[in-house]
TIMI-2910 file (N, C-alpha, C, CB; in pm, 1 decimal, decimal comma, always signed):
<rs>
+----------+----------+----------+----------+----------+----------+----------+----------+----------+----------+----------+----------+------+
!      n_x !      n_y !      n_z !     ca_x !     ca_y !     ca_z !      c_x !      c_y !      c_z !     cb_x !     cb_y !     cb_z ! resn !
+----------+----------+----------+----------+----------+----------+----------+----------+----------+----------+----------+----------+------+
!    +83,5 !   -127,1 !    -17,9 !    -23,8 !     -3,5 !    -18,5 !    +88,4 !   +109,6 !    -32,1 !   -135,9 !    +14,3 !   +140,1 !  Met !
!    +66,2 !   +211,3 !    -53,8 !   +106,6 !   +335,9 !    -91,9 !   +134,1 !   +444,4 !    +49,6 !    -12,1 !   +387,4 !   -195,6 !  Ala !
!   +180,7 !   +516,4 !    +82,5 !   +193,1 !   +595,4 !   +228,7 !   +220,1 !   +745,9 !   +138,3 !   +355,5 !   +529,3 !   +362,2 !  Asn !
!   +181,6 !   +806,0 !   +228,3 !   +191,9 !   +958,8 !   +225,1 !   +257,3 !  +1050,9 !   +338,5 !    +59,8 !  +1003,9 !   +214,5 !  Met !
!   +345,7 !  +1132,3 !   +288,1 !   +400,3 !  +1212,7 !   +379,5 !   +385,0 !  +1378,6 !   +430,0 !   +504,3 !  +1192,8 !   +344,4 !  Lys !
!   +352,7 !  +1368,4 !   +556,6 !   +248,3 !  +1513,7 !   +586,0 !   +325,6 !  +1566,4 !   +698,6 !    +61,0 !  +1486,1 !   +639,4 !  Ile !
!   +362,9 !  +1693,5 !   +661,5 !   +420,8 !  +1786,7 !   +717,2 !   +342,1 !  +1928,6 !   +752,5 !   +523,3 !  +1800,5 !   +639,1 !  Thr !
!   +345,4 !  +1943,9 !   +902,3 !   +258,5 !  +2051,3 !   +968,1 !   +337,1 !  +2144,4 !   +915,5 !   +235,4 !  +2058,4 !  +1130,3 !  Leu !
!   +263,7 !  +2266,2 !   +849,9 !   +328,7 !  +2376,8 !   +835,0 !   +296,4 !  +2504,1 !   +870,2 !   +349,3 !  +2381,4 !   +738,3 !  Lys !
!   +198,1 !  +2542,7 !   +902,6 !   +151,6 !  +2627,5 !   +989,0 !   +124,9 !  +2603,9 !  +1155,3 !    +45,6 !  +2656,7 !   +928,6 !  Lys !
!   +128,3 !  +2678,3 !  +1242,4 !    +58,9 !  +2691,0 !  +1363,1 !    -74,3 !  +2628,1 !  +1400,1 !    +44,5 !  +2811,0 !  +1376,3 !  Ser !
!    -57,6 !  +2570,0 !  +1486,2 !   -172,5 !  +2523,1 !  +1533,1 !   -261,5 !  +2614,8 !  +1619,0 !   -141,1 !  +2413,7 !  +1599,1 !  Leu !
!   -182,8 !  +2733,3 !  +1682,9 !   -223,8 !  +2775,2 !  +1826,5 !   -348,9 !  +2884,1 !  +1725,1 !    -63,6 !  +2869,1 !  +1958,3 !  Ala !
!   -424,2 !  +2892,1 !  +1820,5 !   -568,4 !  +2957,7 !  +1744,9 !   -662,2 !  +2911,8 !  +1675,7 !   -552,8 !  +3036,7 !  +1664,9 !  Gly !
!   -620,4 !  +2746,3 !  +1648,7 !   -736,1 !  +2709,4 !  +1589,9 !   -819,5 !  +2630,4 !  +1627,6 !   -721,7 !  +2677,2 !  +1500,8 !  Arg !
!   -966,6 !  +2583,5 !  +1571,0 !  -1051,5 !  +2516,3 !  +1638,7 !  -1002,3 !  +2385,7 !  +1667,1 !  -1166,8 !  +2515,4 !  +1578,0 !  Ile !
!  -1092,0 !  +2361,5 !  +1798,5 !  -1011,3 !  +2223,9 !  +1890,2 !  -1027,9 !  +2118,0 !  +1805,4 !  -1081,1 !  +2171,9 !  +2051,1 !  Glu !
!  -1108,2 !  +2102,7 !  +1691,6 !  -1144,2 !  +1978,7 !  +1673,1 !   -975,6 !  +1948,1 !  +1491,8 !  -1383,4 !  +1981,0 !  +1632,4 !  Lys !
!   -976,9 !  +2072,3 !  +1485,0 !   -848,5 !  +2068,9 !  +1380,0 !   -766,3 !  +2041,8 !  +1471,1 !   -801,6 !  +2200,2 !  +1289,9 !  His !
!   -728,6 !  +2064,9 !  +1577,7 !   -602,9 !  +2027,4 !  +1653,5 !   -574,7 !  +1962,7 !  +1692,9 !   -566,8 !  +2057,5 !  +1716,6 !  Ile !
!   -718,1 !  +1849,5 !  +1731,3 !   -711,3 !  +1700,0 !  +1760,5 !   -672,8 !  +1627,7 !  +1642,3 !   -843,5 !  +1642,9 !  +1810,2 !  Ala !
!   -742,0 !  +1694,1 !  +1536,2 !   -723,1 !  +1589,3 !  +1387,1 !   -561,5 !  +1552,9 !  +1355,7 !   -787,4 !  +1686,4 !  +1224,7 !  Thr !
!   -465,5 !  +1703,8 !  +1390,8 !   -294,8 !  +1690,6 !  +1383,8 !   -291,2 !  +1600,3 !  +1480,8 !   -188,6 !  +1828,5 !  +1417,0 !  Ala !
!   -299,0 !  +1625,2 !  +1582,5 !   -293,1 !  +1544,1 !  +1672,6 !   -300,8 !  +1386,0 !  +1668,1 !   -370,8 !  +1587,3 !  +1735,2 !  His !
!   -407,5 !  +1318,1 !  +1596,1 !   -412,9 !  +1203,0 !  +1558,9 !   -343,7 !  +1149,0 !  +1451,7 !   -513,7 !  +1185,2 !  +1547,5 !  Ser !
!   -263,5 !  +1270,1 !  +1358,6 !   -164,9 !  +1246,2 !  +1247,0 !    -33,5 !  +1222,8 !  +1330,4 !   -153,1 !  +1378,6 !  +1133,6 !  Leu !
!    -14,8 !  +1246,4 !  +1432,7 !    +77,2 !  +1278,1 !  +1523,1 !   +189,0 !  +1397,7 !  +1484,6 !   +139,1 !  +1151,9 !  +1551,8 !  Gly !
!   +107,9 !  +1494,0 !  +1434,4 !   +175,6 !  +1663,2 !  +1422,6 !   +127,5 !  +1748,0 !  +1521,7 !   +136,5 !  +1749,2 !  +1281,5 !  Leu !
!   +220,6 !  +1790,7 !  +1612,8 !   +228,2 !  +1869,0 !  +1733,0 !   +317,5 !  +2035,2 !  +1675,1 !   +327,0 !  +1758,6 !  +1865,9 !  Lys !
!   +391,9 !  +2018,8 !  +1619,1 !   +468,7 !  +2114,2 !  +1641,6 !   +486,2 !  +2179,0 !  +1508,7 !   +585,1 !  +2071,5 !  +1707,0 !  Lys !
!   +509,7 !  +2291,5 !  +1440,8 !   +591,4 !  +2271,0 !  +1299,7 !   +687,0 !  +2233,5 !  +1229,2 !   +608,6 !  +2324,7 !  +1264,1 !  Ile !
!   +691,9 !  +2199,0 !  +1120,5 !   +768,9 !  +2096,7 !  +1017,4 !   +793,2 !  +1957,5 !  +1119,0 !   +943,6 !  +2174,2 !   +951,8 !  Asn !
!   +723,8 !  +1923,8 !  +1216,0 !   +653,3 !  +1778,4 !  +1228,9 !   +634,5 !  +1690,2 !  +1100,5 !   +508,0 !  +1797,7 !  +1285,3 !  Asp !
!   +687,4 !  +1552,7 !  +1077,8 !   +685,5 !  +1499,5 !   +946,1 !   +596,1 !  +1376,0 !  +1015,3 !   +849,1 !  +1466,6 !   +860,4 !  Val !
!   +532,5 !  +1341,2 !   +910,8 !   +469,2 !  +1175,1 !   +990,2 !   +453,0 !  +1085,9 !   +841,0 !   +256,3 !  +1191,5 !  +1098,8 !  Thr !
!   +424,5 !   +975,8 !   +845,1 !   +443,7 !   +898,9 !   +747,3 !   +300,2 !   +834,9 !   +749,3 !   +569,5 !   +808,4 !   +762,2 !  Ile !
!   +207,9 !   +809,3 !   +698,7 !    +66,2 !   +771,1 !   +713,3 !     +7,6 !   +695,5 !   +571,3 !    -20,7 !   +912,5 !   +749,0 !  Gln !
!    -40,8 !   +585,6 !   +618,5 !   -101,4 !   +518,4 !   +515,7 !   -194,7 !   +570,6 !   +401,3 !   -161,5 !   +436,6 !   +574,2 !  Pro !
!   -228,5 !   +587,9 !   +260,4 !   -302,6 !   +640,5 !   +192,1 !   -403,8 !   +572,5 !   +162,2 !   -253,8 !   +679,8 !   +109,1 !  Asp !
!   -478,0 !   +626,1 !   +250,1 !   -607,6 !   +550,9 !   +288,0 !   -749,1 !   +621,4 !   +264,7 !   -599,3 !   +518,9 !   +437,6 !  Asn !
!   -865,4 !   +628,6 !   +285,8 !   -971,3 !   +699,4 !   +263,0 !   -983,0 !   +786,6 !   +420,1 !  -1101,6 !   +593,8 !   +214,2 !  Ala !
!   -931,4 !   +729,0 !   +550,2 !   -918,0 !   +759,1 !   +644,1 !   -836,6 !   +878,0 !   +679,1 !   -895,6 !   +670,1 !   +683,6 !  Gln !
!   -686,4 !   +873,3 !   +603,2 !   -607,1 !   +962,9 !   +622,1 !   -602,1 !  +1072,3 !   +515,3 !   -496,8 !   +904,7 !   +642,6 !  Thr !
!   -709,2 !  +1059,7 !   +449,5 !   -724,2 !  +1118,6 !   +308,9 !   -858,4 !  +1243,5 !   +385,8 !   -788,9 !   +967,8 !   +152,3 !  Arg !
!   -948,5 !  +1183,8 !   +456,4 !  -1033,9 !  +1280,6 !   +529,8 !   -968,6 !  +1410,1 !   +623,3 !  -1115,2 !  +1191,1 !   +622,3 !  Gly !
!   -868,6 !  +1326,1 !   +687,7 !   -838,7 !  +1406,2 !   +800,4 !   -721,3 !  +1509,9 !   +720,9 !   -780,1 !  +1304,7 !   +944,2 !  Lys !
!   -677,5 !  +1485,0 !   +615,5 !   -608,9 !  +1538,9 !   +523,1 !   -668,6 !  +1648,0 !   +494,6 !   -587,6 !  +1467,0 !   +423,6 !  Val !
!   -852,3 !  +1614,4 !   +439,1 !   -904,5 !  +1713,1 !   +384,0 !   -952,8 !  +1845,4 !   +494,0 !  -1013,8 !  +1648,6 !   +305,7 !  Ala !
!   -962,0 !  +1782,3 !   +635,7 !  -1009,1 !  +1882,7 !   +693,3 !   -926,8 !  +1994,7 !   +751,8 !  -1077,0 !  +1835,5 !   +773,4 !  Lys !
!   -769,7 !  +1963,7 !   +754,5 !   -704,5 !  +2043,6 !   +793,3 !   -574,4 !  +2055,6 !   +692,6 !   -688,2 !  +2014,8 !   +925,7 !  Ile !
!   -617,7 !  +2032,3 !   +547,3 !   -542,1 !  +2062,1 !   +459,3 !   -476,0 !  +2204,8 !   +456,8 !   -607,6 !  +2034,7 !   +359,2 !  Gly !
!   -549,8 !  +2297,4 !   +483,8 !   -481,1 !  +2454,0 !   +504,3 !   -369,4 !  +2485,0 !   +600,0 !   -586,1 !  +2551,1 !   +553,7 !  Tyr !
!   -347,7 !  +2376,6 !   +661,4 !   -239,4 !  +2328,0 !   +774,9 !   -112,7 !  +2274,3 !   +690,6 !   -305,7 !  +2192,4 !   +882,9 !  Leu !
!   -102,0 !  +2183,4 !   +612,9 !    -33,9 !  +2073,1 !   +561,3 !    +49,8 !  +2106,9 !   +464,2 !   -113,1 !  +1978,8 !   +517,2 !  Leu !
!   +145,8 !  +2041,5 !   +440,1 !   +202,3 !  +1986,8 !   +267,8 !   +196,4 !  +1829,6 !   +292,0 !   +403,3 !  +2042,8 !   +210,4 !  Gln !
!   +130,3 !  +1822,6 !   +187,0 !   +154,4 !  +1673,5 !   +182,1 !   +219,6 !  +1620,8 !    +57,7 !    +26,3 !  +1601,6 !   +197,4 !  Val !
!   +276,9 !  +1481,5 !    +56,1 !   +370,4 !  +1415,5 !    -49,7 !   +298,9 !  +1261,5 !    -62,9 !   +552,1 !  +1410,1 !     +8,6 !  Asp !
!   +234,7 !  +1263,2 !   -160,0 !   +175,7 !  +1140,3 !   -171,4 !   +297,3 !  +1054,8 !   -211,3 !    +53,6 !  +1138,6 !   -272,6 !  Glu !
!   +367,0 !  +1031,1 !   -318,6 !   +444,6 !   +928,9 !   -387,8 !   +576,7 !   +917,3 !   -278,1 !   +487,4 !   +979,9 !   -559,8 !  Asn !
!   +561,5 !   +841,3 !   -141,0 !   +661,0 !   +796,5 !    -54,7 !   +686,6 !   +647,0 !    -67,6 !   +625,0 !   +831,6 !    +81,2 !  Val !
+----------+----------+----------+----------+----------+----------+----------+----------+----------+----------+----------+----------+------+
</rs>
């Protein structure tokens, strides 16, 4: 299965609590934190919700 490299590019300070919780569920807490997640519907839904905070590389 393919993986996605997800990087937090903007701060979580002052964001909606659900967006902060979504970032934490991906393993992202600080700016420039990087995580590798499986490319599935659940991960894509999380990325869609907080995509304005992230940089996503799909071919990892």
